[in-house]
N, C-alpha and C positions, 0 to 999 in steps of 0.2 A: 441706295436708290430704291424708290418704291416701285412695286409692280404696276404694270399698266397693260391695257389691251390696245392693239392697233385697230383703228377705225377706218374702214375702207369706203369707197364710193358705193360698192354693192351693199355694205352694211347700212349705209345711210338711206339709200333708195328703198331698201326693204322696209324701213321704219316710217316711210312717208305714206299716210293713208290715201287710199283711192277716193277721188271725189265722186259723189253721187250725181246721177243725171239731172236731178232737180235742184242742183246746188244754186245758191244765191250768195251775194257778197256778205250778207249778215252772218253766214256760217263761218267765215274765215277771219273774223276779228278786226279790230280797229287799233292801229298803231299810231301813236302821237310821237313825232320826232321833234325834240327841242334842241335848238342850237343856233348857229349862225350869228355870232356876235359881229360887231363892225369889222368889215373886211374879210369875213370868213364864211360867207354864204355857201361857197362851193362844197365845203365839208358836209353841210346839212343836205344839200341837193343830192349828193352821192348816197347818203344814208336813206333818204326818201325813195330814191329810185331803186335801190337794192331791196327795200321792203316791198315795193310794188312788184318787182320782178320775182320775188320769193313767195308771192301768192297771198299777201295780206288782202283782206276784203276791202278795207278802207285805210288810207294813210293820210294823216293830217300833219302839218308842219307849223311850228310856232317859232318865229324868228324876228329879227329887227325889221322895221318897216322898209328899210332900203333894199331888202332882198326879196320882197314879196313878188314884184313884177317879174324878176328874173326866174324865180322858182316856178311861177305859173306858166311862163313861156317855155321853160325847159320841160316841165312835167305837168301838163294840165289835169292829169288824173288825180293830182294831190290837192287837198284843201289847205290853203295857206293862210295863216293868221299873223297879223302884225302884233307884236307884244311889246309893251312898255313896262308892264308890271305883271306879276302873277295873277292879279285879279282879272286881267283881260282874258285869261284862258282857264279860269277856275272850273267852269262847267265842262269844258273840253277835256281837261285832265280827269275829271270825275267819270267821264263817259268812255275813256280809252281802256282797252283791255291790257295794253302794255305801253309803257313810256320809254322811248329811247332818248337818252340825254347825254350830251357831251360833244358831238361833232361840231367843231368850230364854236363852241359855247363861249370861250373866253374865261377870264378869271376875275372879272370886275364885279361891282355891286349887282348889276343886272344879272349876271351869270349865277352868282351866289343865291340871289333871291329865287330864281327859277329852280335851282337844284333843291333848295329848302322846301319849296312848294311841292315839287315832285315827290320828294321823300315823305312829305306829310300826307299825301294821298293814300299811302300804303298800297298803291298799285305795284305790280311787278315792274321792275326797271331793268333796262339793259344799259349799262353805264360804261362810257368810254372817254378817252381823251381828257379834255380839261376838267370834266366832272370827276374823274379819278384823282386828278391832282388836288382838286378842292377837298375831296373826301380824305385824302392822305394828310392834308393840313389840319383837318377838323373831323376826325373819325366819328361816325355815328351809326346806329343800327340801320340796316337796309331792310326794305320790305321783303316778306317771304317770296321765294321764287325769283329773286333778282339774280342777274348775271353781270359780272364784271369782265372786261375784255382788255386787260393791260398788255402793253409790250414790256420787255424786260425793265426798261427805265422806270415806267410807271409802277410796275410790280415792286421794284426796289423802294420807291417812295412810300408805297402802301405798307411795306414791311419794315421800313426803317433800316435797311441794310444796303451795302453797295450793289450795284448792278452786276459786277463780276461774281458776287456770291449767289445771286439769282441764277445766273447762267451756269455756274459750276454744279448746281444741283436743282435743275428745273423741276423735277418731279416733286421734291420736297417743298419748293417755293410755291408751286401751284396748289398743293394740298394745304399748306399753311394759310394761303390767301383764302381758300374756301372755308377753312375752319374758323379763322379769325373774324371774317366778315359775314359768316353764316350765309353764304351765297354759292352760286356756281362760278368758278373761276376759269376763264379761258386765257391761258398764258401764251401769247402769240410768239411767233418766231419759227425757226427751223424745227420741225417736229412739234407743232402746236399741241398743247396739253389742255385737257378739260377735266377739272376736278370738282368734286362735291363731297361733303361729309357723308360717309356711309356708302359711297359709290366707288367702284373701281375706276381709276383714272383712264381716260382714253387719249391716245396719241394719234393725231391726224396723219394718215398715209396719203401724202400729196403736197402740192405746192412747189414753187420753184423760185430761183433768185430774182426773176423778173418782177415778182410781186413786191420787191423791196422798193416801193414807190409811194408817193403821197396819195392818200385817199383810200388805200386798201382796208385800213381799220374801220373807216366810216362805212364802207360797203358791208363788212362783216357785222357791224352793229345793226344795220338794216335787215340783213338776212336773219340773224338770230331773233330779232324782234318780231319779224313776220311769222316765223315758225312758232314762237311763244304765243302769239295772238291767235294762231290757228289751233289753239288748245293742245299743243304738244307739251308734254312734260318739260319743265325748264332745263333739266340736265340733258335730256334727249335733244331738245331744240338747240342747245349750245353745241353739242358735239356734231350733230347732223349739220347744223349751219356752218361750222368750221370746215367740215369735210366738203360740203357743196362749194364753199368759197374757194378752197384749194383746187377742187376739180375744175371749176370754171376758169381759174387762172391757168391751170395746166392745158385746158382746151384751147385757150387763146395762144398760149406758148407754142402748142403743136402746130398752129396755123401760121404764126408770124415770128416766132422766136421770142427770146427773153427780153431783148432790148426794145424799149419803147412801149412795154406793156402798161396800159393805163387802167386805173380802177374802173373807169367807164367802159372799157373793153370787157373787163371781167363781168360787170353787171349785165351787159348785153348778152353774154354767153350763158347766164344763169339758167334760162329755161331749158337749155340743151342738156344740163346735168341732172335735172329732175327726172324721175321715172317716166318713161314714155309709154303709157298704157291707156287704153280706152276706159272711160268711166263706166261704172256698173249701172 
């Protein structure tokens, strides 16, 4: 078992910078969220909403045309773009500080073309869900400062080993993911681990069984993307984001219990777990 440090909410809050009084949205980065293949717009909506609640200055979404109206109605603060091919958002990808890709992306030709285009930008990526499965099937270098957020099954595909083997030695699996893909690896699950080459692994102190529900990973992707866009070091953004995600889930659990805890409940609670202090 590799050594690790426990990452607490107090640790995370202490690493989040105070915002200046003269702050404006341009200081806090632009996140582009790509996903929402046919029938899967909800996953992208959760990612977008989490990125906004985690403080990104601007959030854009690139998705299938059928999801545009629903996303705008749910979250008018987001700039939503209908995408048929990567050329539709080439300028948008070039202008983003961070690209979150994977929530509801699918695995069809459309999905693969968008993943290829995102990788080609060399922008830092936060990669989850279907995008991880596509990379496992066709490994390729990731841009510097990228973060992957696999659950154990996705980690197993990325490593080419059984899921049971991942779970039997989670610390080694997380570190191997980080080393093999030259990225920051967030291995989700009970005791989420955040690993990077040359860094001491962090284990998240928080979370509860009520968070074992659909959409929680999409929310985490949005949170980590927002912190990266706010010019947080990618490793710090990953472990801080994972801690805030767990803490928001625990805050909801404390109010209503574990059963019926939804990803959208967690996202709504996010502001309460950020440090509550007056700007300088």
